[in-house]
N, C-alpha and C positions, 0 to 999 in steps of 0.2 A: 254231666260229669266227664264223659269222654272228651268233649270239646275243651273243657278246662285243662285237661292233661295235654292236649295237642297245641293249644294256642300259647305262644311265647310272648313274654314282655320282659324287657330288661335282661334278656338272656336265660330266662327260666320259665317253666310252665306256670300259667296263672293259678293253677291249683296249688302251687307251692306258697302262695301268698296267704297269710293268715286271714285277711279280710274276706277273701274268696272262700276259704274254708269255713268261716263263720256263716256266710250266706248259704253255702251248700248244706251245712248242718241245720240251719234254721228251716230251710225248705224241706229237707228230709223229715225233720221233726213235725212240721205242720202237716205234711202229707200223711205221715204215719198216724198222727192224732185224728185226722179226718177219717182215715180208714177204720181206726178203732171205734170211733163214735158210730160210724155206719154199721160196723159188725155188731156192736152192742145193741143197737136198735133192732137189727135183724134177728139177733138171738132172742131178744125179748118178744118180738112178734111171733117167732116160731114157737115160743113157750106159751103163747096165748095171752100174753100180758098187754095192757094198754101201752102204746108207745108214742102217743101224740107229742109229748115233750121231747123225748129222746130222738124221735125221727126229725122233728123240727130243728133241734140243735145240730144234728148231723148234717142235714140239708143246708142249713145256713153256713156252718163252718166249712164244709166241703166246697160249697160254691165260692166262698171267699178265697179259699186256698187255690182253687182252680184258676182264679184270676191273678192272685198275688204271686204264686210261684213262677209262672212264665214271665211275668213282668220283671221280677227280680233277676231271673236268668237272662233276660234280654239286656238288662243293664250291664251285667258283667261280661257278656259275650260281644260287647260293642255293637249291639243292634243286629247281629246276624239272625236273631229270632224273627226279624221282620222280613227277611228274604223270602220271596215266593217259592224258591227252590228248596227251602228247608221245611220239613213237615210241622215243626212246632209253631209256625206262623199261624196256623189255624186256631190256636188257643188264645190268641191276642186279638182283640177287636181293634181294627185300624180304620 
């Protein structure tokens, strides 16, 4: 998010472009959904309920989002996510 406010294209921050805003909103929504699935499974486990299905769904979705979000981010930051000097590189298999 911070980088999208700093990087300029056509004289304005890339965060001002609607397409970038959509991507950021999609990523935030997916991350929040993964978090909520995980918290739901954890709460059920704490309550002594069987959580095989819920835990599996949370694990699947969170692992997919863990790959998808940095990949999307790398696309709109012009590949800076692949730089070895930037911490987010560790989330993308190269």
